[in-house]
C-alpha positions as CSV (number, residue, x, y, z in Angstrom):
1,M,-0.2,0.1,0.0
2,S,1.4,3.5,-0.9
3,T,2.2,6.3,1.6
4,D,-0.5,8.2,0.1
5,R,-3.2,5.6,0.6
6,E,-2.0,5.2,4.0
7,I,-2.6,8.7,4.6
8,E,-6.1,9.0,2.9
9,R,-6.7,5.8,5.7
10,A,-5.1,7.4,8.8
11,A,-7.0,10.9,7.8
12,S,-10.5,8.6,7.7
13,I,-9.9,7.1,11.0
14,I,-9.2,10.5,12.7
15,K,-12.2,12.3,10.9
16,E,-14.3,8.8,12.4
17,S,-12.7,9.3,15.9
18,K,-14.0,10.8,19.1
19,A,-11.7,10.2,21.6
20,I,-7.7,10.7,20.3
21,V,-4.5,10.5,22.0
22,S,-0.9,10.9,20.6
23,L,2.1,9.2,22.1
24,T,5.0,10.7,20.5
25,G,8.7,10.1,21.4
26,A,12.0,11.8,20.0
27,G,11.6,11.4,16.2
28,I,8.8,14.4,16.5
29,S,11.6,16.9,18.0
30,T,14.6,15.8,15.3
31,S,13.4,18.0,12.5
32,A,13.7,21.1,15.0
33,G,17.6,20.4,15.9
34,I,16.8,18.0,19.2
35,P,18.8,15.2,18.5
36,D,17.5,11.4,18.9
37,F,18.7,9.2,21.8
38,R,18.1,6.1,20.1
39,S,18.0,5.9,16.2
40,P,20.3,3.2,14.5
41,E,22.7,5.7,12.9
42,E,22.2,8.8,14.4
43,G,21.1,8.0,18.2
44,L,23.0,9.8,21.2
45,W,23.4,6.8,22.5
46,Q,24.9,4.7,19.5
47,K,27.4,7.1,18.7
48,D,29.0,7.4,22.2
49,P,26.9,4.6,24.6
50,S,29.4,5.8,27.6
51,K,27.1,9.2,28.0
52,M,24.0,7.5,28.4
53,M,25.5,6.0,32.0
54,L,25.2,9.9,33.0
55,F,21.9,10.2,32.5
56,T,21.0,7.3,34.9
57,D,20.1,7.9,38.5
58,V,23.4,6.2,39.5
59,G,25.4,7.6,37.1
60,F,23.9,11.0,38.3
61,A,24.9,10.7,41.6
62,A,28.3,9.3,41.3
63,D,29.3,12.0,38.3
64,P,27.1,15.4,38.7
65,K,29.9,17.6,37.1
66,G,30.4,15.0,34.0
67,F,26.4,15.2,33.7
68,Y,26.5,18.7,33.4
69,E,29.4,18.9,31.2
70,F,27.6,16.8,28.6
71,G,24.5,18.8,29.5
72,K,25.9,22.0,28.2
73,E,26.8,20.4,25.4
74,L,23.1,19.8,24.4
75,L,21.4,22.5,25.7
76,P,21.9,24.8,22.7
77,S,20.2,22.3,20.7
78,F,16.9,22.7,23.1
79,Q,17.2,26.3,23.6
80,G,17.3,27.1,19.9
81,A,14.4,24.4,19.0
82,R,11.2,25.4,17.8
83,P,8.5,23.4,17.1
84,T,8.0,21.4,14.1
85,L,5.2,20.8,11.5
86,A,4.2,17.9,13.6
87,H,4.1,19.7,16.9
88,R,1.7,22.2,15.2
89,F,-0.3,19.4,13.7
90,L,-0.9,18.0,16.8
91,A,-2.1,21.3,18.1
92,R,-4.2,21.8,15.0
93,L,-6.2,18.7,15.8
94,E,-6.9,19.6,19.1
95,R,-7.8,22.8,18.3
96,E,-9.7,22.2,15.7
97,G,-12.3,19.5,17.1
98,F,-10.9,16.2,15.8
99,G,-11.3,15.1,19.2
100,L,-7.6,15.0,20.4
101,G,-7.9,14.7,23.8
102,C,-4.2,14.6,24.5
103,V,-0.5,14.3,24.1
104,I,1.4,11.5,26.0
105,T,5.0,12.6,25.2
106,Q,8.2,10.9,26.1
107,N,10.2,14.1,25.4
108,I,11.1,17.0,27.5
109,D,11.8,19.7,25.5
110,G,8.4,21.5,25.8
111,L,8.0,22.1,22.1
112,H,3.9,20.6,22.4
113,Q,3.5,23.1,24.7
114,R,5.3,25.6,22.4
115,A,3.1,24.6,19.8
116,G,-0.2,25.5,21.5
117,S,-1.0,21.7,22.8
118,K,-3.1,22.8,26.1
119,N,-3.1,19.0,27.6
120,V,0.4,17.5,27.8
121,I,1.5,15.1,29.9
122,E,5.2,14.7,30.1
123,M,6.1,11.1,30.7
124,H,9.5,11.4,31.5
125,G,9.3,15.4,33.0
126,G,10.7,18.6,31.3
127,L,13.8,20.6,31.4
128,S,12.0,24.0,32.1
129,T,12.5,23.7,36.0
130,G,14.7,21.9,38.6
131,R,15.3,20.8,42.2
132,C,17.3,20.7,45.0
133,T,18.6,17.1,45.5
134,G,19.1,17.9,49.3
135,R,17.1,15.3,51.7
136,T,15.7,18.3,53.8
137,C,15.3,21.1,50.9
138,S,12.7,21.7,48.5
139,K,13.8,24.4,46.8
140,E,12.6,24.8,43.2
141,F,14.6,26.3,40.1
142,T,13.9,27.8,36.4
143,L,15.9,26.9,34.1
144,E,17.5,30.1,33.6
145,D,18.3,29.8,37.6
146,I,20.0,26.8,36.4
147,L,22.1,27.9,33.9
148,Q,23.5,31.2,35.7
149,K,24.2,28.6,38.2
150,V,25.6,26.5,35.5
151,E,28.2,29.5,34.7
152,E,29.4,30.1,38.3
153,E,30.3,26.6,39.1
154,L,29.9,23.0,37.9
155,P,27.8,20.8,39.2
156,P,25.5,23.5,40.1
157,L,25.1,24.0,43.9
158,C,22.0,24.9,45.8
159,P,22.4,28.1,47.7
160,Q,20.7,27.1,50.8
161,C,22.1,23.9,51.9
162,R,24.9,23.2,48.9
163,A,23.6,19.9,47.6
164,V,23.6,19.5,43.9
165,I,20.4,20.8,41.6
166,R,19.1,18.6,39.1
167,P,16.9,19.4,36.6
168,N,13.0,18.1,37.1
169,I,13.6,14.9,34.5
170,V,13.2,10.7,34.8
171,L,16.9,9.6,34.6
172,F,16.9,6.2,33.6
173,G,16.5,3.7,36.8
174,E,14.3,5.8,38.4
175,A,10.3,5.2,38.5
176,L,8.1,7.5,35.8
177,P,6.1,9.9,37.8
178,E,3.2,8.6,39.5
179,E,1.0,11.2,38.7
180,A,1.3,11.6,34.9
181,Y,1.5,8.1,34.5
182,Q,-2.1,7.4,36.1
183,R,-3.1,10.1,34.1
184,A,-1.8,8.6,30.6
185,L,-3.2,5.3,32.0
186,E,-7.1,6.8,32.2
187,S,-6.7,8.8,28.9
188,L,-5.8,5.7,27.3
189,K,-8.5,3.6,28.7
190,D,-11.2,6.1,27.1
191,C,-9.8,6.8,23.5
192,D,-10.8,5.0,20.8
193,L,-7.4,6.2,18.7
194,L,-3.9,5.6,19.8
195,L,-1.6,7.9,17.5
196,V,2.0,7.4,17.7
197,M,4.0,9.6,16.3
198,G,7.9,9.2,16.7
199,S,8.4,6.7,18.9
200,S,10.4,3.4,18.3
201,L,8.1,1.8,21.5
202,V,11.1,0.3,23.3
203,V,11.4,2.2,26.2
204,Y,8.7,0.7,29.2
205,P,6.2,1.0,30.5
206,V,5.3,3.6,27.8
207,A,6.0,1.0,25.4
208,D,3.1,-0.9,27.1
209,M,0.7,2.0,26.0
210,P,-0.8,0.7,22.5
211,E,-1.3,-2.8,24.4
212,V,-3.5,-0.5,26.5
213,A,-5.0,1.5,24.2
214,M,-5.9,-1.7,21.8
215,G,-7.3,-3.4,24.9
216,N,-10.0,-0.9,25.0
217,G,-11.0,-1.1,21.9
218,A,-8.7,1.8,20.2
219,K,-7.3,1.6,17.1
220,L,-3.7,2.7,16.3
221,I,-1.7,4.6,13.7
222,I,1.9,4.7,13.7
223,I,3.9,7.4,12.0
224,N,7.7,6.2,12.6
225,L,10.7,6.3,10.5
226,Q,11.9,2.8,12.0
227,P,9.7,-0.3,12.5
228,T,8.4,-0.5,15.6
229,Q,6.9,-4.1,17.4
230,Y,3.2,-3.2,16.7
231,N,3.8,-2.5,13.4
232,G,2.1,-6.1,12.5
233,R,-0.8,-5.1,14.5
234,A,-1.8,-1.2,13.8
235,D,-4.4,-0.2,11.6
236,V,-2.1,2.1,9.4
237,V,1.8,2.3,9.4
238,I,3.1,5.5,7.8
239,N,7.1,5.3,7.3
240,S,8.1,8.7,6.1
241,S,9.3,11.8,8.2
242,L,6.4,13.1,10.5
243,D,6.7,16.3,8.9
244,E,6.0,14.9,5.7
245,A,3.3,13.0,6.9
246,A,2.1,15.9,9.0
247,R,1.4,18.2,6.1
248,K,-0.1,15.4,3.7
249,L,-2.4,14.5,6.6
250,V,-3.5,18.4,6.9
251,K,-4.4,18.5,3.3
252,A,-6.3,15.2,3.7
253,L,-8.5,16.3,6.7
254,G,-9.1,19.7,5.1
255,T,-7.3,21.9,7.3
256,T,-4.5,24.6,7.5
257,L,-1.1,25.0,10.1
């Protein structure tokens, strides 16, 4: 089946759906200049697996300075990023009454919110805020606060208790935020379509979410360059860039970006 026929089939399902949930991964932000972490050739962990250890709970605790040194290399990509066509497409589905109720994202870049999506569930937290890691200190920080501290010292330390400051992201080895996880599960129980965009569906427990949605009768559309474990069970699979797919879907749905 050609890509154009897949686009038309996906558009038809979207039009018929009343309660859509989208699940997004790193692939939706790569055209914004934010690097992927797991793609076979360009993923950061593929290029330098040792860096992945810095983004574990154990690695951060052992070497917070190394975490921030690597983070300083990555940060300009996040600061300069702008929402992609695919981000704007999802925001349009929400605004135009196509039934998109929420976006569940594995990303920490905040681009869905900047594109205009209102109901975003960040499964892995976000870069916009941080917190003191001291056991008895509850001081919170904005990204701007952290950036200022990084210029003064590495790792950045809390001015109140001198414990290390960390961004409010989920590191490998840590549990997902319980509130976000429960909100995501509730949305999946009620949806009639799960639209996966740019996720390899290999990181658990997020990788189980299509199973949850389909178990409750939802249809599944996957838009991703790489194959996923659910391709054989999806109603539609579109193997193309997300921006290209978004552009074609907008036209097929009779709307604009």
